[in-house]
C-alpha positions as CSV (number, residue, x, y, z in Angstrom):
1,M,0.0,0.0,0.0
2,T,1.2,3.5,-0.9
3,E,1.7,5.4,2.4
4,M,1.4,9.1,2.9
5,T,4.0,10.8,5.2
6,C,4.1,14.3,6.6
7,V,6.9,16.3,4.8
8,L,6.1,19.7,6.2
9,D,4.5,19.8,9.7
10,C,3.1,23.4,9.3
11,C,-0.5,23.1,10.6
12,A,-1.8,25.6,8.1
13,K,-5.3,26.9,8.6
14,L,-6.3,26.1,5.1
15,G,-3.6,24.7,2.9
16,E,-4.2,24.9,-0.9
17,S,-2.9,25.7,-4.4
18,L,0.1,23.4,-4.7
19,I,2.4,24.4,-7.6
20,W,5.7,22.7,-8.3
21,S,8.4,24.9,-9.9
22,V,10.6,22.7,-12.1
23,A,13.1,25.6,-12.5
24,Q,13.4,26.3,-8.8
25,Q,12.8,22.7,-7.5
26,R,10.4,24.3,-5.0
27,L,6.9,23.6,-4.0
28,Y,4.6,26.7,-3.8
29,W,1.4,26.6,-1.7
30,V,-0.9,28.9,0.0
31,D,-2.6,29.1,3.4
32,I,-5.9,30.8,2.4
33,D,-7.0,31.8,5.9
34,G,-3.4,32.3,7.1
35,H,-3.1,35.0,4.3
36,T,0.3,33.6,3.1
37,I,2.0,32.3,0.1
38,N,4.7,29.7,0.9
39,R,7.7,28.2,-0.9
40,F,8.9,24.8,0.4
41,D,12.2,23.2,-0.4
42,P,11.8,19.4,0.1
43,A,15.6,18.9,0.0
44,S,16.3,21.1,3.0
45,G,12.9,21.1,4.7
46,T,12.9,24.9,4.6
47,N,9.6,26.7,4.1
48,E,9.7,30.4,3.2
49,V,6.6,32.5,4.0
50,S,5.3,35.6,2.1
51,A,2.5,37.5,3.9
52,V,0.0,39.1,1.6
53,G,-2.4,40.5,4.2
54,E,-5.7,38.9,2.9
55,Q,-7.1,35.6,1.8
56,V,-5.3,34.1,-1.2
57,G,-7.2,31.4,-3.0
58,C,-4.6,30.3,-5.6
59,I,-1.5,31.3,-7.5
60,A,0.5,30.6,-10.7
61,L,4.0,31.2,-11.6
62,R,4.6,33.8,-14.4
63,E,6.5,33.0,-17.6
64,T,8.2,36.4,-17.6
65,P,8.5,37.9,-14.1
66,D,9.0,41.7,-14.0
67,E,8.9,44.5,-11.4
68,R,5.3,43.7,-10.6
69,G,6.3,40.2,-9.3
70,D,6.9,36.6,-10.1
71,L,3.4,35.3,-9.3
72,V,-0.1,36.0,-10.3
73,A,-2.7,35.4,-7.5
74,A,-6.4,35.3,-7.0
75,L,-7.0,37.2,-3.7
76,K,-10.0,38.2,-1.7
77,S,-9.6,41.6,-3.4
78,G,-9.3,40.1,-6.9
79,F,-6.6,39.2,-9.4
80,A,-3.1,40.7,-8.6
81,F,0.5,40.3,-9.4
82,V,2.5,39.4,-6.3
83,D,6.2,39.6,-5.6
84,F,7.0,36.6,-3.4
85,A,10.1,38.2,-1.8
86,T,8.3,41.2,-0.4
87,G,4.6,40.3,-0.5
88,R,4.0,43.4,-2.6
89,K,0.7,43.3,-4.6
90,T,-0.1,45.0,-7.9
91,P,-3.9,44.8,-8.5
92,I,-5.2,43.7,-11.9
93,A,-8.9,43.3,-11.7
94,D,-11.7,42.5,-9.2
95,P,-14.4,40.7,-11.2
96,E,-16.5,40.0,-8.1
97,S,-16.7,43.4,-6.5
98,D,-20.4,43.0,-6.6
99,R,-20.3,39.7,-4.6
100,P,-18.8,40.7,-1.2
101,D,-19.6,37.4,0.4
102,N,-17.5,35.5,-2.1
103,R,-13.8,34.8,-2.2
104,F,-11.5,33.1,-4.7
105,N,-10.6,29.5,-4.2
106,D,-8.9,26.9,-6.4
107,G,-7.2,27.7,-9.7
108,R,-4.0,27.5,-11.8
109,A,-2.5,28.5,-15.1
110,G,-3.8,26.6,-18.1
111,P,-2.2,25.2,-21.3
112,D,-3.5,28.3,-23.0
113,G,-1.3,30.5,-20.9
114,A,-4.2,32.1,-19.0
115,F,-4.8,32.1,-15.3
116,W,-8.0,30.3,-14.3
117,A,-9.5,30.8,-10.9
118,G,-12.8,30.0,-9.3
119,T,-14.8,31.5,-6.5
120,M,-17.2,30.4,-3.7
121,R,-19.3,31.9,-1.0
122,D,-17.5,31.8,2.3
123,P,-18.9,30.1,4.3
124,P,-20.8,28.1,1.7
125,D,-24.5,28.5,1.4
126,L,-26.2,25.1,0.9
127,E,-29.2,26.8,-0.7
128,R,-27.4,29.0,-3.3
129,R,-24.6,28.7,-5.8
130,T,-23.0,32.2,-6.0
131,G,-19.5,31.3,-7.3
132,G,-18.0,31.1,-10.8
133,L,-14.9,30.3,-12.8
134,Y,-12.9,33.1,-14.3
135,R,-10.2,33.3,-17.0
136,L,-7.5,36.0,-16.7
137,A,-6.1,36.1,-20.2
138,P,-2.4,37.0,-20.9
139,D,-3.6,40.5,-22.0
140,L,-5.0,40.8,-18.4
141,S,-8.6,40.9,-19.4
142,A,-10.8,38.9,-17.0
143,S,-14.0,37.1,-18.0
144,L,-16.5,34.9,-16.3
145,V,-16.6,31.6,-18.1
146,I,-18.7,29.4,-15.8
147,D,-21.4,30.8,-13.5
148,D,-23.8,29.2,-11.0
149,V,-21.0,27.4,-9.1
150,G,-21.2,26.4,-5.4
151,V,-17.5,25.8,-4.5
152,S,-15.2,26.0,-7.5
153,N,-12.4,23.4,-7.3
154,G,-10.5,20.6,-9.0
155,L,-9.3,22.6,-12.0
156,A,-6.8,20.5,-14.1
157,W,-6.0,19.5,-17.7
158,N,-5.1,16.2,-19.3
159,P,-1.6,15.8,-20.9
160,D,-2.4,17.2,-24.3
161,G,-4.7,19.9,-23.0
162,S,-7.7,18.6,-24.8
163,T,-9.7,18.0,-21.7
164,M,-10.4,20.3,-18.8
165,Y,-11.6,19.1,-15.4
166,H,-13.6,21.3,-13.0
167,A,-15.2,20.2,-9.7
168,D,-17.9,21.7,-7.6
169,T,-17.4,20.7,-4.0
170,W,-20.8,22.2,-3.0
171,R,-22.3,19.5,-0.8
172,P,-25.5,19.0,-2.7
173,L,-23.5,18.5,-5.9
174,Q,-20.0,17.2,-5.2
175,T,-19.2,16.3,-8.8
176,V,-16.2,16.5,-11.1
177,F,-17.1,17.7,-14.6
178,A,-15.1,17.3,-17.9
179,Y,-15.0,19.6,-20.9
180,D,-13.5,19.5,-24.4
181,F,-10.8,22.1,-24.4
182,D,-8.8,24.0,-27.1
183,P,-5.3,24.7,-25.6
184,A,-4.6,27.3,-28.3
185,T,-7.6,29.5,-27.5
186,G,-8.9,28.5,-24.1
187,A,-12.3,27.8,-25.6
188,F,-14.2,24.8,-24.1
189,S,-17.5,23.0,-24.6
190,G,-19.2,19.7,-24.1
191,K,-19.8,19.7,-20.3
192,R,-20.3,16.2,-19.0
193,V,-20.2,14.5,-15.6
194,F,-16.8,12.9,-15.2
195,H,-17.6,11.4,-11.7
196,D,-20.5,12.0,-9.3
197,C,-18.7,11.7,-6.0
198,H,-21.7,10.9,-3.8
199,D,-20.5,7.2,-4.0
200,L,-17.2,8.2,-2.3
201,P,-16.3,9.4,1.2
202,G,-15.9,13.1,1.3
203,R,-16.2,15.6,-1.6
204,P,-13.9,16.4,-4.5
205,D,-11.5,19.3,-3.7
206,G,-8.3,20.2,-5.5
207,G,-6.9,18.0,-8.2
208,C,-4.2,17.3,-10.8
209,V,-3.5,15.0,-13.7
210,D,-0.6,12.6,-14.0
211,A,1.4,11.7,-17.2
212,E,-0.8,8.8,-17.9
213,G,-3.9,11.0,-18.0
214,F,-5.4,9.9,-14.7
215,Y,-7.1,12.5,-12.5
216,W,-6.1,12.8,-8.8
217,S,-8.6,14.3,-6.5
218,A,-8.1,15.3,-2.9
219,N,-11.4,14.2,-1.2
220,V,-12.0,16.7,1.6
221,D,-13.7,15.1,4.6
222,G,-13.0,11.7,3.0
223,W,-9.6,11.0,4.5
224,Q,-8.3,9.9,1.1
225,V,-6.9,10.8,-2.3
226,V,-8.6,9.2,-5.3
227,R,-7.1,8.4,-8.7
228,F,-9.7,8.4,-11.5
229,A,-9.1,6.8,-14.9
230,P,-9.8,8.9,-18.0
231,D,-13.2,7.3,-18.3
232,G,-14.1,8.5,-14.8
233,S,-13.9,5.2,-13.0
234,V,-12.1,4.9,-9.7
235,D,-8.6,3.4,-10.3
236,R,-7.4,3.4,-6.7
237,T,-7.5,5.3,-3.4
238,I,-4.7,6.4,-1.0
239,P,-5.6,6.8,2.6
240,M,-4.7,10.1,4.3
241,P,-3.8,10.7,8.0
242,A,-5.9,13.9,7.9
243,Q,-9.6,14.3,7.4
244,K,-9.5,17.2,5.0
245,P,-7.0,16.8,2.1
246,S,-7.4,19.8,-0.1
247,M,-5.1,19.8,-3.2
248,T,-2.8,17.4,-5.1
249,C,0.3,18.1,-7.1
250,F,3.2,16.1,-8.5
251,G,6.7,17.4,-7.8
252,G,10.3,16.4,-7.1
253,P,13.2,16.2,-9.5
254,D,11.4,13.6,-11.7
255,L,7.8,14.7,-10.9
256,A,7.4,11.3,-9.2
257,T,6.2,12.6,-5.8
258,L,2.6,13.3,-5.1
259,Y,2.2,16.2,-2.6
260,V,-1.1,16.9,-0.8
261,T,-2.1,19.9,1.2
262,T,-4.7,19.6,4.1
263,I,-7.0,21.8,6.0
264,G,-6.3,22.6,9.7
265,A,-8.2,25.0,11.9
266,S,-10.5,26.3,9.1
267,G,-13.1,24.7,6.9
268,S,-16.9,24.5,6.8
269,T,-17.3,21.2,8.5
270,P,-16.3,20.0,12.0
271,M,-12.8,18.7,12.6
272,E,-12.7,15.2,14.1
273,P,-10.3,14.8,17.0
274,G,-6.9,13.1,16.9
275,Q,-5.3,14.9,14.0
276,P,-2.2,16.6,15.3
277,Q,-0.8,17.2,11.8
278,A,-4.0,18.5,10.2
279,G,-3.1,21.5,8.0
280,S,0.3,20.0,7.1
281,I,1.7,18.8,3.7
282,F,1.9,15.1,3.0
283,A,3.6,13.2,0.2
284,C,3.9,9.7,-1.3
285,V,5.5,8.0,-4.3
286,P,2.6,6.5,-6.1
287,G,4.5,4.9,-9.0
288,V,3.5,7.3,-11.7
289,T,4.9,10.8,-12.7
290,G,3.1,14.1,-13.1
291,L,3.1,16.9,-15.6
292,E,5.1,20.1,-15.6
293,E,2.9,23.0,-14.4
294,P,1.9,25.6,-17.1
295,L,3.0,29.2,-16.6
296,F,0.9,32.3,-16.8
297,R,1.9,34.3,-19.9
298,G,0.7,37.7,-18.7
């Protein structure tokens, strides 16, 4: 059995948005409710912290860093460039200024070079879906591409960029969807159910795709990570020592290590006792490799 071990005992409030930098050999991640962006060096065990002063849902590395920073982020206040070394923010756009109860959540750069980020009501409203999925283009124009979302999550693409995955963690729905995707333009169509997760413990949170085209979902409140085959069937599950895994990402020198963030003191559901490392980052070697993370071209 593949075993998860704790590689960073950090006890974040709400760990999310894992991004492996091949160039730096570092693992970027955020603590949404801790208001920080982090950079972890697995070789030394060192974790650098950049305080941004507000909730940060997700980040992406920029293809061409400049004086505005080396990262793009989806913050409570909207899209912004962020300089990791200083935490300095340069605002870009606030597409949900009319939805003050919402915040940004999961997202990443896509194969089209855009930054994709979704939103959610915080705390979630089980009666209404007020979130959406946004695309920040390389020219810095922001557009709403999917509306009527409960808790936007699980954004990932298959190896050739022809399929986009997007999950809604909203408890009445808790489903991963798939779309046909054009990696040249960012256009997508053909929404379909990839997997309705009511048959599994927990709900689909953050996800990633491995080099074989299988989708890895962190099942929050399910104590496990699930690997789905391209046809949506469950290939295998890996138990977690924490109740609320929140995001998956492949990293390491050969992209053979699966990293998983978890939720600690935050979250919309009660925390079961006996989890001293909840909020920490875990890892395993599952026997497959991942994909290099796209960069934001803006």
